[in-house]
C-alpha positions in Angstrom: 93.2 88.9 91.7 93.7 89.3 95.5 93.7 92.9 96.5 93.9 94.8 99.8 92.7 98.3 100.7 94.1 100.3 103.6 91.4 102.5 105.0 93.4 105.0 107.0 90.7 106.1 109.4 93.2 107.3 112.0 96.4 107.2 110.0 98.8 104.3 110.0 101.7 102.9 112.0 103.5 99.6 111.8 101.7 98.0 114.7 98.3 99.1 113.4 99.1 97.6 110.0 100.2 94.3 111.5 97.2 94.2 113.9 94.7 94.8 111.1 96.3 92.1 108.9 96.3 89.6 111.8 92.5 90.2 112.4 92.0 89.8 108.6 93.4 86.3 108.7 97.2 86.3 109.0 98.3 83.7 111.5 99.8 85.4 114.5 101.5 82.2 115.7 103.2 81.6 112.4 104.3 85.3 112.3 105.7 85.0 115.8 107.7 81.9 114.9 109.2 83.7 111.9 110.0 86.8 113.9 111.9 84.7 116.5 114.7 84.2 114.0 115.5 87.9 113.8 119.0 88.5 115.1 118.0 91.3 117.5 117.8 91.9 121.2 115.2 89.7 123.1 111.6 90.8 122.7 108.1 89.7 123.5 105.5 89.7 120.7 102.0 90.2 122.2 98.7 90.1 120.3 95.6 91.3 122.2 92.1 92.6 121.7 90.8 96.1 122.5 87.6 97.9 122.1 87.8 101.4 120.6 84.5 103.3 120.3 82.6 100.0 119.9 85.0 98.5 117.3 86.8 95.3 118.2 90.4 95.6 117.1 93.7 93.7 117.4 96.5 95.5 119.3 100.0 94.3 118.6 102.6 95.1 121.3 106.3 94.5 121.1 108.1 94.6 124.5 111.8 95.0 124.8 114.3 95.7 127.5 116.5 98.8 127.5 119.0 99.0 124.7 121.7 101.4 123.5 121.9 99.8 120.0 121.6 102.4 117.2 121.4 100.9 113.7 122.2 102.2 110.3 120.3 101.2 107.2 123.3 99.0 106.3 123.0 97.2 109.7 119.3 96.5 109.2 119.7 95.3 105.6 122.4 92.8 106.8 120.2 91.8 109.7 117.3 90.9 107.4 119.6 89.2 104.9 120.9 87.0 107.8 117.4 86.1 109.0 115.9 82.8 107.8 112.6 84.4 106.5 110.4 83.3 103.6 111.9 84.9 100.5 108.9 87.0 99.4 108.5 88.4 102.9 112.2 89.2 103.2 112.2 91.0 99.9 109.2 93.1 100.9 110.7 94.0 104.3 114.0 95.0 102.6 112.0 97.1 100.2 110.1 98.9 103.0 113.4 99.7 104.9 115.1 100.8 101.7 112.3 103.2 101.0 112.5 104.5 104.5 116.3 104.9 104.3 116.0 106.9 101.0 113.5 109.3 102.7 115.6 109.7 105.8 118.7 110.3 103.6 116.9 113.0 101.7 115.7 114.7 104.9 119.1 114.6 106.7 121.4 114.9 103.5 123.1 111.5 104.1 124.1 108.7 101.8 121.5 105.9 102.0 123.9 103.3 103.5 124.9 105.8 106.3 121.4 106.7 107.3 121.1 106.2 111.1 117.7 104.9 112.3 116.9 105.9 115.8 113.2 105.1 116.6 112.9 103.1 113.4 116.0 101.1 114.2 114.6 99.9 117.5 113.5 96.3 117.8 109.7 97.1 117.8 109.9 98.9 114.5 112.0 96.1 112.9 109.4 93.6 114.2 106.4 95.7 113.0 107.8 96.1 109.4 109.0 92.5 109.1 105.7 91.2 110.6 103.7 93.3 108.2 105.7 91.9 105.3 105.1 88.4 106.5 101.4 89.0 106.9 101.0 90.5 103.5 102.7 87.6 101.8 100.9 85.1 104.0 97.5 86.5 102.9 98.5 86.2 99.2 97.9 89.9 98.5 98.8 90.9 94.9 97.7 94.5 94.6 97.3 97.1 97.3 95.4 100.4 97.4 94.7 102.9 100.1 92.6 105.9 101.1 93.9 109.4 101.4 96.1 109.7 104.5 95.3 111.8 107.6 98.5 112.9 109.2 97.5 115.0 112.3 99.1 118.3 113.1 101.2 120.1 115.7 104.6 119.0 117.1 106.1 115.6 118.2 109.1 114.8 120.3 111.8 112.6 118.6 115.4 111.7 119.1 116.3 114.7 116.9 114.2 117.0 119.2 110.8 118.5 118.6 109.6 118.0 115.0 106.5 119.3 113.1 103.7 116.9 112.3 103.8 115.2 109.9 107.5 114.5 110.5 109.9 115.4 107.7 110.5 111.8 106.8 106.7 111.2 106.6 106.4 114.1 104.3 109.1 112.7 102.1 107.6 109.3 102.1 104.1 110.6 101.3 105.3 112.9 98.5 102.7 112.7 95.7 100.2 110.8 97.9 96.9 112.6 98.9 97.0 113.5 102.6 95.2 115.9 105.0 95.6 116.9 108.6 92.1 115.7 109.9 92.4 118.7 112.4 93.8 116.3 115.1 96.7 117.7 117.2 98.7 114.5 117.3 100.8 112.3 115.1 98.6 110.0 113.1 101.2 108.6 110.7 104.6 107.3 111.8 107.6 106.9 109.5 107.1 103.2 109.7 103.5 103.4 108.6 104.3 105.9 105.8 107.1 103.6 104.6 104.6 100.7 104.4 102.2 102.8 102.3 104.9 104.2 100.0 106.5 100.8 99.4 103.3 98.8 98.7 100.4 100.9 97.6 99.9 101.5 93.9 96.9 103.8 94.0 95.1 106.1 96.5 91.5 107.1 96.6 88.1 105.5 97.2 87.5 101.8 98.0 88.0 100.0 94.7 85.5 97.5 93.2 86.1 94.3 95.1 84.4 91.3 96.7 85.5 91.6 100.2 86.0 88.3 102.2 88.0 89.6 105.1 88.1 92.8 107.2 90.6 93.6 109.9 91.0 96.5 112.4 94.4 97.3 113.9 94.4 99.5 117.0 96.7 102.4 117.7 98.0 103.3 121.2 96.7 106.9 121.8 93.2 107.6 123.2 91.2 109.7 120.7 87.6 110.9 120.4 87.2 108.7 117.3 88.1 105.1 116.5 91.9 105.0 116.6 92.1 102.1 114.1 93.5 101.2 110.7 91.0 99.1 108.7 91.9 96.7 105.9 89.6 95.2 103.3 90.9 92.0 101.6 89.2 90.2 98.7 89.0 89.6 95.0 88.9 92.4 92.5 85.7 93.1 90.7 86.7 94.5 87.3 84.2 96.3 85.1 82.6 93.7 82.8 84.5 93.2 79.5 82.2 93.1 76.5 84.5 90.7 74.7 83.7 87.4 76.3 86.7 85.2 77.0 89.2 88.1 77.2 90.8 89.2 80.5 89.6 92.7 81.7 91.7 95.8 80.9 92.8 98.4 83.3 93.8 102.0 82.6 97.4 102.7 83.4 100.0 105.4 82.7 103.2 105.0 80.7 106.0 107.5 81.5 109.0 107.7 79.2 112.1 109.8 78.9 115.3 109.6 76.8 118.6 109.7 78.6 122.0 110.2 76.9 124.2 111.6 79.7 123.7 109.3 82.7 126.5 106.9 83.8 125.3 103.4 82.8 126.4 102.1 86.2 123.5 104.0 87.7 120.8 102.4 85.5 120.1 99.5 88.0 119.8 102.0 90.8 117.3 104.2 88.8 115.1 101.1 88.2 115.3 100.1 91.8 114.1 103.6 92.9 111.2 103.5 90.4 110.0 100.1 91.8 110.3 101.4 95.3 108.2 104.4 94.4 105.4 102.2 93.1 106.1 101.3 89.5 104.4 98.2 88.2 107.1 97.7 85.7 110.2 99.7 84.5 112.7 99.0 81.7 115.4 100.5 79.5 115.5 100.4 75.7 118.7 101.3 73.8 118.2 104.0 71.2 120.2 106.3 68.9 119.5 110.0 69.3 120.3 113.0 67.1 123.9 113.2 65.8 124.3 109.4 66.3 124.5 109.6 70.1 123.7 106.3 71.9 121.1 106.6 74.6 118.4 104.8 76.4 114.6 105.3 76.9 113.5 104.8 80.4 109.9 103.5 80.4 107.7 103.2 83.5 104.3 101.6 83.8 102.2 102.7 86.7 98.7 103.5 88.0 97.7 107.1 87.3 97.7 107.9 91.0 101.5 107.1 91.2 102.5 109.0 88.0 103.5 112.2 89.7 105.7 110.6 92.4 107.4 108.5 89.7 107.9 111.5 87.5 109.7 113.1 90.4 112.0 110.1 90.7 112.9 110.4 87.1 113.7 114.1 87.5 115.8 113.6 90.5 117.7 110.4 89.5 118.3 110.8 85.8 118.6 114.6 85.4 116.1 114.6 82.5 114.4 117.8 81.5 111.1 116.3 80.5 109.0 113.2 80.9 106.3 112.0 78.4 103.1 110.5 79.7 100.4 108.5 77.8 97.4 106.5 78.9 97.5 102.8 78.1 95.3 99.8 78.6 96.8 96.9 80.4 95.4 93.4 80.1 96.2 91.2 83.1 95.5 87.5 83.4 93.8 86.1 86.5 96.5 84.8 88.9 96.8 82.0 91.4 99.7 80.3 93.2 100.5 76.6 93.7 103.5 75.1 95.5 105.6 72.2 94.2 108.1 70.2 96.2 111.4 69.9 94.3 114.3 67.8 95.5 115.9 71.0 96.7 112.8 72.3 98.6 109.4 74.0 98.1 109.0 76.5 95.2 105.9 78.7 94.6 104.7 78.8 91.0 102.6 81.7 89.7 99.7 80.6 87.4 98.2 82.9 84.7 94.6 82.0 83.7 91.9 83.0 81.3 88.4 82.0 82.2 89.8 79.6 84.8 92.1 77.8 82.3 95.8 77.9 83.1 97.8 79.4 80.2 101.1 80.1 81.8 103.0 78.8 84.9 106.2 80.5 86.1 108.3 79.4 89.2 109.0 82.2 91.6 112.6 83.3 90.9 113.5 84.3 94.5 112.5 80.8 95.7 114.6 79.1 93.1 117.7 81.4 93.9 117.4 80.8 97.6 117.3 77.0 97.1 120.1 77.1 94.6 122.3 79.0 97.1 121.4 76.6 100.0 122.0 73.4 97.9 124.8 74.5 95.6 122.8 73.4 92.6 122.5 75.6 89.5 119.5 77.9 89.7 118.4 76.8 86.3 118.1 73.2 87.5 115.9 74.3 90.4 113.8 76.4 88.0 113.4 73.7 85.4 112.5 71.1 87.9 109.9 73.4 89.5 108.4 74.2 86.1 108.2 70.5 85.2 106.6 69.5 88.5 104.0 72.3 88.0 103.1 71.1 84.5 102.7 67.5 85.8 100.5 68.7 88.7 98.3 70.7 86.4 98.0 67.7 84.0 96.9 65.5 86.9 94.4 68.0 88.1 92.9 68.2 84.6 92.3 64.5 84.4 
């Protein structure tokens, strides 16, 4: 499985994340081409090299002219939906902005749709987040981990006036995530960087067992007495050897559950959406009957142990439950790879599940099928079935 580790040596910002991913192998020219379709004010996307304390790093700079445009979350969501971006990258960018809007809404006591982005609504932040989403999907990353996060300390000037470091939105985004000041009197984590972590990382701690094949350094802007870089490691996971030959390795996860009988069912999809934004690997509802014959649902959440507390907080806030059960479970995950098939409607990615290198399942990517169905007017099931058939034929041909 393809995994990535954010080593937050000097914190994280959107441009640092994008720079590190480009040095690790994401194609800057392809990213630039995709970013050119964003319906925003004109901008220049520059990728350069810098040396910081002897470390060669990539510096991403987005140059724009003066602009009085102030965007709400609803504006940015519509902007991204309009842009002709790869489906997986668009979905990830939307998720990052949604997570950021929820945090800003909590800080400023606003409805999510009405959250006003000042710095984050500027073109450079939109480009940084969208570019990072493009780079992550381009590199085929399937799971993401990170170190504890140094935030800096002191005060920082914002459009709202002077704010403490870490900024309130950063604190909200990093709720449940290990962080420390590093004793540095400057802002090391921007809201954009914190949103990228909160939306993508499933576990925080030491470097996981992995066979690294790419490393990237993304440079920050400020001058510091230590390397002002974000480092990323990318490679294949190296699971602990399984004594049962021929079986996929297991991983220890946490299962959270709570029974709900007084929540408006119209809110169920929103609760699940919030859980996925907070790092759930999976979340689902199961109808049950409680005491006195009352209909209810069990909300179940599968997550890495490091994300359990932040997800528990989501359940408390969004469902009104008075308690959440937690149990340790073993998850068996197949090895995964992607292939692309060319349907008559366009290209569709197909996810392969394998045991000992042998393909045992192949599933077309739903978002790809839906996008092509909308563009062509064909039923989504026709696109899906054709992609599945072509994948089976391609696999049979490869096996011959």
